[in-house]
C-alpha angles and dihedrals in degrees: 000000000000125000090251092052091049093049090048090051091051091048092051091049091050090050089052092051092048091051089049089053090050092053096040097087089061088063095052095104092055099038103034129230097280093054091045090052092048094048092046093050093046092049093048090049090049091052089052090050091050091050090052090051090049092052092048092050092048092047092048091049091048092050092050092052093052 
């Protein structure tokens, strides 16, 4: 897998998580507020983790090209 393919995969996963977060409030009646808060927090943390991985990959790629 190339760096570009990996970054694209991460971006697609982040988009999926963001869409999940957008749709989550519609599930509040079925899941309850505590579960909604937990899922929201977990998804936001996962997005932050993915962004950190992206930065590290880009930095590593930049360092290799120098």
